[in-house]
C-alpha positions in Angstrom: 10.3 -8.1 -25.4 10.4 -9.2 -28.7 12.8 -7.5 -30.6 16.8 -7.0 -31.2 19.8 -9.8 -29.9 21.9 -7.8 -27.3 25.3 -9.7 -27.3 28.2 -8.4 -25.5 30.8 -10.7 -26.5 33.7 -8.4 -26.9 32.9 -7.7 -23.7 32.9 -10.3 -21.9 35.6 -12.0 -23.2 37.5 -9.0 -21.8 36.0 -10.2 -18.1 36.5 -13.4 -18.6 40.6 -12.7 -19.1 40.7 -10.4 -16.6 38.7 -13.2 -14.0 41.4 -16.0 -15.1 44.1 -14.1 -14.3 43.0 -12.7 -11.0 42.3 -15.9 -10.1 45.2 -16.5 -11.6 47.5 -14.7 -8.8 45.4 -15.0 -6.1 45.7 -18.9 -6.0 49.2 -19.5 -6.9 50.4 -19.8 -4.0 47.3 -21.3 -1.8 47.0 -25.2 -1.0 46.3 -28.4 -4.1 44.4 -27.4 -6.7 42.6 -29.0 -8.7 41.2 -28.5 -12.4 38.8 -30.5 -14.6 35.6 -30.5 -17.3 32.3 -31.7 -17.4 28.5 -31.3 -19.2 25.2 -31.6 -17.7 21.2 -30.9 -18.6 19.5 -27.7 -18.1 16.0 -28.5 -17.1 15.5 -24.1 -17.1 12.1 -22.2 -16.1 11.3 -17.9 -15.4 9.4 -17.5 -12.0 8.3 -14.4 -10.7 5.0 -11.7 -9.8 5.0 -12.2 -13.6 5.9 -15.5 -14.6 3.3 -18.6 -15.0 3.6 -22.0 -14.5 5.9 -23.7 -17.3 7.1 -27.7 -17.5 11.1 -26.8 -18.6 13.4 -25.2 -21.4 15.6 -28.0 -21.4 18.9 -27.2 -22.7 22.8 -27.7 -22.3 25.5 -27.0 -19.4 29.5 -27.0 -20.6 32.8 -25.9 -18.9 34.9 -25.8 -16.8 35.7 -25.7 -12.9 39.3 -24.9 -10.5 39.4 -24.6 -7.2 42.2 -25.0 -4.4 41.8 -26.1 -0.6 42.3 -24.5 2.2 41.8 -27.3 4.5 41.1 -31.1 4.0 37.5 -30.5 4.2 36.9 -26.7 2.7 38.1 -25.6 -1.0 37.3 -22.3 -3.0 36.4 -22.8 -6.4 35.4 -21.3 -9.4 34.0 -22.0 -13.3 33.2 -20.5 -16.4 30.7 -22.4 -18.1 28.4 -22.2 -21.2 24.0 -22.1 -19.7 20.6 -22.3 -21.9 18.3 -20.9 -19.3 15.2 -19.7 -20.2 11.2 -21.8 -19.9 9.4 -24.2 -21.5 5.7 -24.0 -21.6 2.1 -26.1 -24.1 -1.5 -24.5 -23.7 -4.8 -24.9 -25.8 -5.3 -22.7 -27.4 -8.0 -22.1 -30.7 -8.5 -25.9 -30.2 -4.5 -25.9 -31.0 -1.2 -26.5 -28.2 0.6 -23.8 -28.1 4.7 -24.4 -27.4 6.0 -21.3 -26.6 10.0 -21.5 -26.0 11.8 -18.9 -24.0 15.8 -19.1 -25.2 18.6 -17.0 -23.2 22.4 -18.5 -23.1 24.6 -17.0 -20.1 28.5 -17.6 -19.9 28.6 -18.2 -16.0 31.2 -18.3 -13.8 30.0 -19.5 -10.6 32.4 -19.0 -7.3 31.6 -21.5 -4.4 32.5 -22.3 -0.9 33.1 -26.1 -0.7 32.6 -29.0 2.0 33.8 -32.0 1.6 34.3 -35.7 3.4 36.5 -38.0 1.7 35.6 -41.5 2.9 37.3 -44.5 0.9 37.3 -43.8 -2.7 34.3 -41.5 -2.7 34.2 -37.6 -1.6 30.7 -36.3 -1.0 30.3 -32.0 -0.8 28.5 -30.0 -0.5 28.5 -26.0 -2.2 27.0 -23.1 -2.4 28.2 -19.5 -3.9 26.9 -16.5 -5.7 28.1 -16.2 -9.9 26.6 -13.8 -12.2 26.0 -14.7 -15.9 26.5 -12.6 -18.9 23.7 -12.8 -21.9 25.2 -14.2 -24.9 21.4 -14.2 -26.8 17.8 -14.3 -26.3 15.2 -15.4 -28.2 11.3 -16.7 -28.6 9.5 -19.2 -30.5 5.9 -20.1 -30.7 4.2 -23.5 -31.9 0.7 -23.3 -32.8 -1.0 -25.9 -35.3 2.2 -27.1 -37.1 3.1 -22.9 -37.6 6.5 -21.7 -36.3 7.1 -17.8 -35.6 10.7 -18.0 -34.2 12.1 -13.6 -32.9 14.9 -12.5 -31.5 14.5 -10.9 -27.2 14.8 -6.9 -26.4 14.8 -6.0 -23.2 16.3 -8.6 -21.9 19.5 -7.6 -19.3 22.7 -8.1 -19.6 24.1 -9.4 -16.5 22.2 -11.9 -14.2 23.1 -12.6 -11.5 22.3 -15.7 -9.4 22.9 -17.5 -6.1 24.2 -21.7 -6.5 23.1 -24.5 -4.1 24.2 -27.9 -4.7 26.2 -31.3 -3.8 28.7 -33.6 -5.5 30.0 -36.9 -5.5 33.4 -38.0 -6.4 35.1 -40.4 -7.1 38.5 -42.9 -9.1 41.7 -43.7 -7.5 45.1 -42.3 -9.0 45.1 -38.4 -9.9 43.1 -38.5 -12.8 39.0 -38.3 -10.8 35.1 -38.3 -11.9 32.2 -36.8 -10.6 28.6 -36.4 -10.3 26.9 -32.8 -9.5 23.7 -31.8 -8.6 23.0 -27.7 -8.3 19.7 -25.9 -7.9 20.9 -21.7 -9.1 18.1 -19.2 -8.4 17.5 -16.1 -9.7 18.8 -12.8 -7.7 17.1 -9.9 -10.1 14.7 -10.4 -12.8 16.2 -10.3 -16.7 13.6 -7.9 -17.9 16.0 -4.7 -18.9 12.9 -2.6 -19.0 12.9 0.7 -16.7 10.6 2.2 -13.9 7.9 1.1 -13.2 6.9 -1.3 -16.1 9.5 -4.7 -15.1 7.6 -7.4 -15.2 9.3 -9.7 -12.5 10.9 -12.2 -14.1 14.1 -14.4 -12.6 15.9 -17.3 -13.4 15.6 -20.6 -12.3 17.6 -23.7 -13.1 18.3 -27.4 -12.3 21.6 -28.7 -13.6 22.4 -32.7 -13.9 26.6 -32.8 -14.5 29.0 -35.4 -15.2 32.8 -34.2 -14.6 36.3 -35.4 -14.7 38.9 -33.5 -13.2 42.9 -33.6 -12.7 43.1 -34.7 -9.1 46.5 -33.5 -7.3 
């Protein structure tokens, strides 16, 4: 898996622009809409039959979101996020600690069904839905005895699919609100792009805690 970088930023930009246009047209005549920004931290690992248990890579997750309320308790929410995934692990090797970091960064677009239960000034919510993610860059890093070796990854799929499950708590009076969000994103397909029977079973697994601000209707 170690070699050159797979970067499809031009195609990703076209896809994102198209998604924004379609969503805006489709939701413009729906119910009250809200939008906002959020930033948080990931703890990311790789899971699967061909992956050993690891400690997890800490990375950032940031982006924007918008939602449209269909009923008092139900809304559809779309997001565009820059999210850092991969893995990190430490193990003993030749009397030293070998540190291995896999870095895979994505532009991710979840589409979520959100169920809210307003009570007083607080709005707890639960949500789930699919997410499509476009690889923006991938690399590896080995550190042993003070020596670091870095390189690019190949055979990483350009597109990943995941399932998002999470909960959030909104608060704040007036049109400006704040939120705390916790979610888990499970990869549904292997990220390895090796063809045929040689493909490795390696799926993204990410827990994210984020904080955000929203403009409410």
